C-alpha positions as CSV (number, residue, x, y, z in Angstrom):
1,M,77.6,92.3,124.6
2,A,80.5,94.2,123.0
3,H,79.8,96.2,119.8
4,I,82.0,95.3,116.8
5,L,82.4,98.4,114.6
6,I,82.9,97.4,110.9
7,M,84.2,99.3,107.9
8,P,81.0,100.6,106.2
9,R,80.4,100.2,102.5
10,Q,80.9,103.6,100.9
11,G,79.1,103.0,97.6
12,N,78.5,99.8,95.5
13,T,81.9,100.0,93.7
14,V,84.1,100.5,96.8
15,E,85.8,97.4,97.9
16,S,88.1,98.8,100.6
17,C,88.9,102.0,102.5
18,I,92.1,103.4,103.9
19,V,92.1,104.4,107.6
20,T,93.8,107.8,107.5
21,D,93.5,108.8,111.2
22,W,92.2,107.4,114.5
23,K,90.4,109.9,116.7
24,V,90.3,107.7,119.7
25,K,92.6,105.2,121.5
26,T,92.0,102.0,123.5
27,G,90.4,102.8,126.8
28,D,88.6,106.0,125.7
29,V,85.0,106.5,126.5
30,V,82.8,107.4,123.5
31,A,79.2,108.2,122.7
32,A,77.3,106.7,119.8
33,E,77.9,109.8,117.7
34,T,81.6,110.2,118.6
35,I,83.8,110.1,115.5
36,V,86.3,107.3,116.0
37,C,88.3,107.5,112.7
38,E,88.6,109.0,109.3
39,V,88.8,106.8,106.2
40,E,89.2,107.6,102.5
41,T,88.4,105.9,99.2
42,D,89.5,106.9,95.7
43,K,86.5,109.2,95.8
44,A,86.4,111.1,99.0
45,T,87.1,111.2,102.8
46,F,84.5,110.0,105.4
47,E,84.1,110.0,109.2
48,I,83.0,106.9,111.0
49,P,81.0,107.3,114.3
50,A,81.2,104.8,117.1
51,G,77.6,103.6,116.7
52,K,77.3,102.7,120.4
53,A,78.2,104.4,123.7
54,G,80.9,102.7,125.7
55,T,84.6,102.2,126.1
56,V,87.0,101.4,123.2
57,L,88.2,97.9,124.0
58,A,90.3,97.4,121.0
59,L,91.4,99.0,117.7
60,L,91.9,96.2,115.1
61,C,93.9,98.2,112.5
62,E,96.3,101.0,112.3
63,S,96.4,104.3,110.4
64,G,97.4,103.8,106.8
65,D,95.9,100.3,106.6
66,D,93.7,99.4,103.6
67,V,90.8,97.6,105.2
68,P,88.1,95.7,103.1
69,V,84.6,96.9,103.6
70,L,82.4,95.1,106.2
71,S,85.6,94.1,108.1
72,P,85.9,94.7,111.9
73,I,87.9,97.8,112.8
74,A,87.2,98.3,116.5
75,V,85.4,96.8,119.5
76,I,83.3,99.0,121.9
77,G,81.8,97.8,125.1
78,E,81.9,98.1,128.9
79,P,85.2,98.4,130.8
80,G,86.6,94.9,131.4
81,E,84.1,93.3,129.0
82,A,85.4,90.3,127.1
83,I,86.2,90.8,123.5
84,P,84.2,88.5,121.2
85,E,86.0,85.2,120.6
86,E,86.5,85.6,116.9
87,I,88.2,89.0,117.5
88,S,90.2,87.8,120.5
89,N,91.5,84.8,118.6
90,K,92.7,87.1,115.9
91,G,94.3,89.3,118.6
92,T,96.0,86.3,120.2
93,E,97.5,85.3,117.0
94,T,98.8,88.8,116.4
95,Q,100.2,89.0,119.9
96,K,101.9,85.6,119.4
97,D,103.4,86.8,116.1
98,E,104.6,90.0,117.9
99,K,106.2,87.9,120.6
100,E,107.7,85.4,118.2
101,T,109.1,88.0,115.9
102,P,111.6,89.5,118.4
103,R,112.6,85.9,119.4
104,R,113.3,85.0,115.8
105,D,115.1,88.2,115.3
106,A,117.3,87.6,118.3
107,E,118.1,84.1,117.1
108,T,118.9,85.4,113.7
109,Q,121.2,88.1,115.2
110,R,123.0,85.5,117.2
111,K,123.6,83.4,114.2
112,K,124.8,86.4,112.2
113,E,127.2,87.4,115.0
114,A,128.6,83.9,115.2
115,E,129.2,83.9,111.4
116,E,130.9,87.3,111.5
117,S,133.1,86.1,114.4
118,T,134.2,83.0,112.5
119,H,134.9,85.2,109.4
120,K,136.9,87.7,111.4
121,N,139.0,84.9,113.0
122,T,139.7,83.5,109.5
123,E,140.7,86.9,108.2
124,K,142.9,87.5,111.3
125,Q,144.7,84.2,110.8
126,K,145.3,85.1,107.1
127,D,146.6,88.5,108.1
128,T,148.8,87.0,110.7
129,D,150.3,84.6,108.2
130,F,150.9,87.5,105.9
131,L,152.8,89.6,108.5
132,C,156.1,87.9,107.6
133,A,155.7,88.7,103.9
134,S,156.9,92.0,102.5
135,V,154.5,94.0,100.3
136,S,156.1,95.5,97.2
137,P,154.5,98.9,96.3
138,C,154.7,97.9,92.6
139,D,153.0,94.6,93.1
140,V,150.3,95.3,95.7
141,S,147.8,92.8,94.3
142,L,149.8,90.0,96.0
143,G,149.0,91.7,99.4
144,A,145.2,92.1,98.9
145,S,142.5,90.3,100.8
146,P,140.1,88.1,98.7
147,R,137.2,90.6,99.4
148,A,139.4,93.5,98.2
149,R,140.4,91.7,95.0
150,N,136.7,90.8,94.3
151,L,135.6,94.4,94.7
152,A,138.4,95.7,92.6
153,A,137.6,93.2,89.8
154,K,133.9,94.1,89.9
155,E,134.6,97.8,89.7
156,A,137.5,97.5,87.2
157,M,139.9,99.0,89.6
158,P,143.6,98.0,89.0
159,L,145.1,97.5,92.5
160,E,148.4,98.9,91.2
161,M,146.7,102.2,90.7
162,L,145.8,102.7,94.4
163,P,149.0,104.5,95.4
164,E,148.3,107.0,92.5
165,L,144.9,107.7,94.1
166,G,146.5,108.4,97.5
167,V,145.4,105.1,99.0
168,T,147.7,102.6,100.7
169,G,147.0,99.3,102.4
170,S,145.5,99.8,105.9
171,G,145.5,96.1,106.8
172,P,148.2,94.2,108.8
173,G,151.6,94.7,107.2
174,G,150.2,97.2,104.7
175,R,147.8,94.7,103.2
176,I,145.1,96.1,101.0
177,I,141.6,95.3,102.4
178,E,138.1,96.0,101.1
179,R,137.8,99.5,102.7
180,D,141.0,100.6,100.9
181,V,139.4,99.7,97.5
182,T,136.2,101.5,98.5
183,A,138.3,104.6,99.4
184,A,140.0,104.5,96.1
185,L,136.7,104.2,94.2
186,Q,135.6,107.4,95.9
187,N,138.6,109.2,94.4
188,R,137.9,108.0,90.9
189,S,135.3,108.9,88.4
190,P,132.6,106.3,88.0
191,L,132.8,104.0,84.9
192,T,130.1,103.1,82.5
193,A,129.0,99.5,82.3
194,A,130.9,99.0,79.0
195,A,134.1,100.6,80.5
196,K,133.9,98.3,83.5
197,A,133.8,95.3,81.1
198,V,136.8,96.5,79.3
199,G,138.8,97.7,82.3
200,G,142.5,98.7,82.0
201,R,145.5,99.9,83.9
202,T,145.2,103.5,82.8
203,I,141.9,105.1,83.8
204,P,141.4,108.9,83.6
205,A,140.4,110.8,86.6
206,V,137.5,112.5,84.7
207,G,135.7,110.9,81.9
208,S,133.9,112.4,78.9
209,G,130.6,110.7,79.7
210,I,127.5,112.1,81.6
211,G,128.5,113.3,85.1
212,G,132.2,112.7,84.3
213,R,131.8,109.0,83.8
214,V,134.7,107.2,82.1
215,T,133.7,105.6,78.8
216,T,135.4,103.0,76.6
217,A,136.7,105.9,74.4
218,D,138.4,107.4,77.4
219,L,140.1,104.0,78.1
220,A,141.2,103.8,74.5
221,A,142.8,107.3,74.7
222,G,145.1,105.9,77.4
223,S,145.1,109.0,79.6
224,H,146.5,108.7,83.1
225,F,145.5,109.9,86.6
226,P,146.8,113.3,87.5
227,A,149.1,113.6,90.5
228,T,146.3,115.3,92.6
229,P,142.8,113.8,92.2
230,Q,140.2,116.4,91.2
231,P,136.9,116.6,93.2
232,Q,134.1,114.8,91.6
233,F,130.4,115.8,91.6
234,T,127.5,113.5,90.9
235,A,124.8,114.6,88.5
236,E,121.9,113.2,90.5
237,G,121.9,115.6,93.4
238,K,119.4,115.1,96.3
239,I,117.0,112.2,95.7
240,T,113.7,111.9,97.6
241,E,111.7,108.6,97.4
242,T,108.0,108.7,98.3
243,P,106.0,105.5,98.5
244,I,102.8,105.4,96.4
245,K,99.9,104.7,98.7
246,G,96.5,105.8,99.7
247,I,94.4,107.6,97.0
248,R,97.4,108.1,94.8
249,K,97.9,104.4,94.5
250,I,94.2,103.8,93.8
251,I,94.3,106.4,91.0
252,A,97.5,104.9,89.6
253,D,96.0,101.4,89.6
254,R,92.8,102.6,87.9
255,M,94.7,104.5,85.2
256,F,96.7,101.4,84.5
257,L,93.6,99.2,84.3
258,S,91.9,101.7,82.0
259,L,94.7,101.5,79.5
260,A,95.2,97.8,79.9
261,E,91.5,96.9,79.4
262,S,90.5,99.2,76.6
263,A,91.7,100.1,73.1
264,Q,92.1,103.9,73.5
265,F,92.3,106.2,70.5
266,T,92.4,110.0,70.6
267,L,91.1,112.4,68.0
268,N,92.0,116.1,68.0
269,S,90.0,119.0,66.6
270,S,89.1,122.7,67.2
271,A,86.1,125.0,66.9
272,S,85.5,128.7,66.7
273,A,85.5,130.3,70.1
274,V,84.3,133.7,68.9
275,K,80.8,133.3,70.3
276,L,82.1,131.8,73.6
277,Q,84.3,134.9,74.1
278,E,81.5,137.3,73.1
279,I,79.1,135.7,75.6
280,R,81.7,136.0,78.4
281,S,82.4,139.6,77.5
282,R,78.7,140.5,77.5
283,I,78.3,138.9,81.0
284,K,81.2,141.0,82.3
285,I,80.0,144.2,80.7
286,E,76.3,143.8,81.7
287,S,77.2,142.5,85.2
288,S,74.2,143.9,87.0
289,F,71.7,142.2,84.6
290,A,73.8,139.1,84.6
291,E,73.8,139.0,88.4
292,E,70.0,139.4,88.4
293,Q,69.6,136.5,86.0
294,R,72.2,134.3,87.9
295,L,74.6,134.4,84.9
296,S,77.5,136.3,86.5
297,K,79.4,133.1,87.3
298,I,78.9,131.4,84.0
299,S,82.4,130.3,82.7
300,V,83.6,129.1,79.3
301,N,83.7,125.6,80.8
302,D,80.0,125.8,81.8
303,L,79.2,126.7,78.2
304,I,81.2,123.7,77.0
305,L,79.4,121.4,79.4
306,F,76.1,122.7,78.2
307,A,77.1,122.1,74.5
308,V,78.2,118.5,75.4
309,S,74.9,117.8,77.2
310,R,72.9,118.9,74.2
311,T,75.1,117.1,71.6
312,L,75.4,113.7,73.2
313,P,71.7,112.7,72.9
314,H,72.1,112.8,69.1
315,F,75.0,110.3,69.4
316,P,73.8,107.7,71.9
317,F,76.8,105.4,71.1
318,M,79.0,108.0,72.8
319,N,76.9,108.2,75.9
320,A,77.5,104.5,76.8
321,H,79.3,101.9,78.9
322,K,81.2,98.8,77.6
323,T,81.1,96.0,80.2
324,G,82.5,92.6,79.0
325,D,81.0,91.8,75.6
326,S,78.0,94.2,75.8
327,I,77.5,97.9,75.3
328,K,74.9,99.8,77.3
329,T,73.7,103.1,76.0
330,F,71.9,105.7,78.1
331,E,69.0,108.1,77.3
332,R,70.0,110.5,80.1
333,V,73.4,112.3,80.1
334,H,75.1,111.9,83.5
335,L,78.1,114.2,82.9
336,A,81.3,113.7,85.0
337,V,83.6,116.6,85.4
338,A,87.3,116.0,86.3
339,V,88.3,118.1,89.3
340,D,91.9,118.6,90.5
341,T,92.0,118.4,94.4
342,P,94.8,118.3,97.0
343,R,94.0,114.6,97.4
344,G,94.2,113.8,93.7
345,L,91.9,113.6,90.6
346,M,88.2,113.3,91.4
347,V,85.2,113.1,88.9
348,P,81.9,114.2,90.4
349,V,78.7,113.7,88.3
350,I,76.2,116.2,87.1
351,R,73.1,114.0,86.8
352,N,70.5,114.4,84.0
353,A,72.7,117.2,82.5
354,N,70.7,117.1,79.2
355,L,67.6,118.2,81.2
356,L,69.3,121.1,83.0
357,S,69.6,124.7,82.0
358,L,72.9,126.5,81.6
359,T,72.6,128.2,85.0
360,Q,71.7,124.8,86.6
361,I,74.7,123.1,85.0
362,S,77.0,125.9,86.1
363,S,75.6,125.9,89.7
364,E,75.8,122.1,90.1
365,A,79.4,121.9,88.6
366,K,80.6,124.5,91.1
367,R,78.9,122.8,94.0
368,L,80.4,119.5,93.2
369,A,83.8,120.9,92.7
370,A,83.7,122.6,96.1
371,A,82.6,119.4,97.7
372,C,85.5,117.5,96.2
373,Q,88.0,120.2,97.3
374,N,86.6,120.1,100.8
375,G,86.4,116.3,100.9
376,T,82.7,116.3,101.6
377,A,81.4,114.7,98.4
378,N,79.4,111.6,99.0
379,P,79.7,108.3,97.0
380,D,76.5,108.9,95.0
381,E,77.9,112.2,93.7
382,L,81.0,110.4,92.5
383,S,79.6,107.5,90.6
384,G,77.2,106.6,87.8
385,S,78.6,108.9,85.0
386,T,78.0,108.1,81.3
387,F,80.5,110.6,79.8
388,T,83.4,112.6,81.2
389,V,84.8,116.1,80.4
390,S,88.4,117.0,81.5
391,N,89.4,120.7,81.0
392,L,93.1,121.7,81.0
393,G,92.6,124.7,78.8
394,N,93.1,127.2,81.7
395,L,96.6,125.8,82.1
396,G,97.5,126.6,78.6
397,I,97.4,123.0,77.3
398,T,96.7,122.9,73.5
399,S,96.4,119.1,73.1
400,F,96.5,116.1,75.3
401,T,95.4,112.5,75.6
402,P,92.7,112.1,78.3
403,V,92.5,108.6,79.8
404,L,89.0,106.8,79.7
405,N,87.0,106.8,82.9
406,T,86.0,103.1,82.4
407,P,83.5,101.6,81.7
408,E,82.6,104.8,79.7
409,V,83.5,104.6,76.0
410,A,84.5,108.2,75.6
411,I,86.1,111.2,77.4
412,L,86.4,114.8,76.1
413,G,89.5,116.8,76.8
414,V,89.0,120.6,76.6
415,C,92.1,122.6,75.6
416,G,93.1,126.2,75.5
417,I,91.9,128.9,73.1
418,E,94.5,129.9,70.4
419,M,94.5,132.3,67.5
420,K,94.5,130.3,64.3
421,T,94.3,131.1,60.6
422,V,90.9,130.4,59.0
423,A,90.0,130.6,55.3
424,R,87.1,132.9,54.4
425,L,84.6,131.2,52.2
426,E,83.3,132.5,48.9
427,G,80.6,135.1,49.6
428,E,81.3,135.2,53.3
429,A,81.2,138.7,54.9
430,C,84.4,140.6,55.5
431,K,86.0,140.0,58.9
432,C,87.9,143.3,59.2
433,K,86.5,146.5,60.7
434,C,86.5,148.7,57.6
435,D,84.1,146.4,55.7
436,C,85.3,147.7,52.4
437,G,85.8,144.4,50.7
438,C,89.1,145.3,49.0
439,D,91.8,142.7,48.6
440,C,94.4,144.8,50.6
441,C,92.7,144.3,54.0
442,C,90.0,141.7,53.3
443,S,92.1,138.7,52.6
444,R,90.5,135.3,52.3
445,I,92.7,134.3,55.3
446,H,92.1,135.7,58.7
447,F,92.9,134.9,62.3
448,E,90.2,133.6,64.7
449,P,90.2,132.3,68.3
450,Q,89.8,128.5,68.3
451,I,89.2,126.2,71.2
452,G,90.9,122.8,71.0
453,F,89.2,119.4,71.8
454,S,90.9,116.0,72.4
455,L,88.4,113.1,72.3
456,T,89.6,109.7,73.5
457,I,87.3,106.7,72.7
458,N,87.4,103.0,73.3
459,H,87.9,101.7,69.9
460,Q,86.4,98.4,71.0
461,A,83.0,100.1,71.2
462,V,83.3,103.2,68.9
463,D,84.9,103.5,65.5
464,G,86.9,106.5,64.4
465,A,84.5,107.9,61.8
466,P,81.4,108.0,64.1
467,A,83.5,109.6,66.9
468,A,84.8,112.2,64.4
469,R,81.2,113.0,63.4
470,F,80.3,113.6,67.1
471,L,83.4,115.8,67.5
472,K,82.4,117.8,64.4
473,A,78.8,118.3,65.7
474,L,80.2,119.4,69.1
475,G,82.4,121.9,67.4
476,E,79.5,123.3,65.4
477,A,77.4,123.5,68.6
478,V,80.2,125.5,70.4
479,A,80.8,127.7,67.4
480,H,77.0,128.6,67.4
481,I,76.6,128.4,71.2
482,D,74.3,131.5,71.1
483,L,71.8,129.7,68.9
484,L,72.1,126.6,71.1
485,L,71.3,128.6,74.2
486,A,68.3,130.2,72.4
487,A,67.0,126.7,71.5
488,G,67.3,125.7,75.2
């Protein structure tokens, strides 16, 4: 009996997969482990094996098709073996449609040609009747075809102005036809919608609007065409249109639904980055010891992830999901990290981050990022997060509005480090090198590196004040990251 290959379910949340590339064709002989096609979801790319040795009897979808999970995609069996009835019926209907489509197209084409022939005969008769009439150059509108007059009226093109644009009637007896009006329009600057509504007999060759468009003010000025039309250039230049499909379409739909289904609200803050930079500097300077302790690859982002994982347990309402009319909070922190890949944005998950050490968080974050870049991340590594961190600081971004990774109720945007003025509190130690305490160099205002944070919350589940308290606590944890690391 023929083997029907179905689209496997790639995780509980995946409803369909896009077939990106077929590796076989009908008639090919395959083994059970032969890869027949590649598919992708909004998470990652997967390869699908044949599942049974035999001959490919039929491919039931094409590259680029978005196929629901558990739907048939191919039939594998012995050469000449009958395709299962439910599949063959589907194929018969498809073949019937394929046969009927050219037939309908041919019939439609014949009808179209007949209508065009009738129209041409009518126009020819009208042109023949007009041959006996003389066309006056100063009253050319009397010698224009109906289609030419309609186009001229639509584009606010006075037919009397065609000779000034170097255009004469090319129809029988010098009659103006539609292509003559089209040629004249190419020699004239485009009009704005308001200018078309006003119209007029005197339209300038070059307008004062964007891209040389003629405006109502230009018409009011009453300027005339010059004797020699000037070349016109459009402001648009080359335009390339790319259809939104595949993973890009899935991401677009999810972003839209996230904004449509939640009340998103963003708070911005900053924290001292002095300790962050000191730790990074020490790791670079003491590279041999750092390498021995597996600290050499620790980044500022890893330190932020560690601070987030230790702060969230104190604010369980931030480590939560909103589904329908209920809010589910989590004891464990499953931390999602936004990763930019050639295929689009992906968010792998560091599981139980609140129980991992700094080196473990760093190692897992880099492993998951590499898997996303290579397209080898599995569905379990890309689902089940409770809180998300998106870092654009390395691109110089100082503030942004991250979009919720629903059903999560919060997402943290990490921004760049900037030098900002900070007030020195009463009794606080001098910040300058001389440590003399005089007013000349020990001002109460000094500059300090600060890292920015943008926290987006779902206002349906979290209010602004509690979210602000979480952001303040996170800032303090980052400012004293050395003490946080010592506490574990």
